[in-house]
C-alpha atoms as one frame of an Amber mdcrd trajectory, in Angstrom:
protein
  20.168  32.303  -1.052  16.702  30.764  -0.985  13.714  32.700   0.289  11.302
  29.760   0.386  11.758  26.154   1.438   9.158  23.651   0.257   8.488  20.636
   2.470   6.200  17.924   1.117   6.151  15.028   3.556   2.673  13.754   2.760
   3.955  11.252   0.221   3.205  13.289  -2.881   6.862  14.018  -3.663   9.021
  11.664  -1.561   8.323   7.940  -1.377   7.679   7.333   2.312   6.716   3.662
   1.958   9.912   2.243   3.486   9.873   4.621   6.448   6.212   3.999   7.215
   6.419   0.216   6.868   9.562   0.068   9.015   7.852   2.118  11.735   4.760
  -0.112  11.636   6.882  -3.284  11.711   8.777  -1.932  14.737   5.536  -1.135
  16.578   4.016  -4.530  15.761   7.200  -6.338  16.820   6.840  -4.634  20.200
   3.404  -6.296  20.405   4.866  -9.681  19.449   3.565  -9.604  15.857   6.042
 -10.480  13.104   5.477  -9.179   9.574   7.228 -10.931   6.702   5.646  -9.071
   3.776   5.995  -5.265   4.030   3.413  -4.852   1.238   0.770  -6.212   3.609
   1.141  -3.013   5.634  -0.293  -0.651   3.007  -3.567  -0.592   4.982  -1.637
   1.354   7.627  -0.992   4.292   5.283  -3.266   7.146   6.307  -5.154   6.097
   9.458  -3.701   6.434  12.925  -1.454   3.532  13.946  -3.593   2.542  16.938
  -6.733   2.383  14.798  -4.978   0.296  12.132  -3.548  -2.129  14.714  -6.881
  -2.551  16.442  -8.689  -3.163  13.146  -6.091  -5.392  11.499  -5.074  -7.507
  14.492  -8.214  -7.261  16.663  -6.341  -5.553  19.491  -7.881  -3.575  22.311
  -6.737  -0.013  22.945
């Protein structure tokens, strides 16, 4: 039996790119913005989603 469980969800061990880009694409689709190139969403890695949307698409809060 294990005594310790290690969780590393900050992207250092697991590759979270697909999950993050899918979440961002879903949120942008809700705003009527279609993304065809998932690699264009790397600017969204790190900052809060609202800040990234406002900066990248000139949206108000």
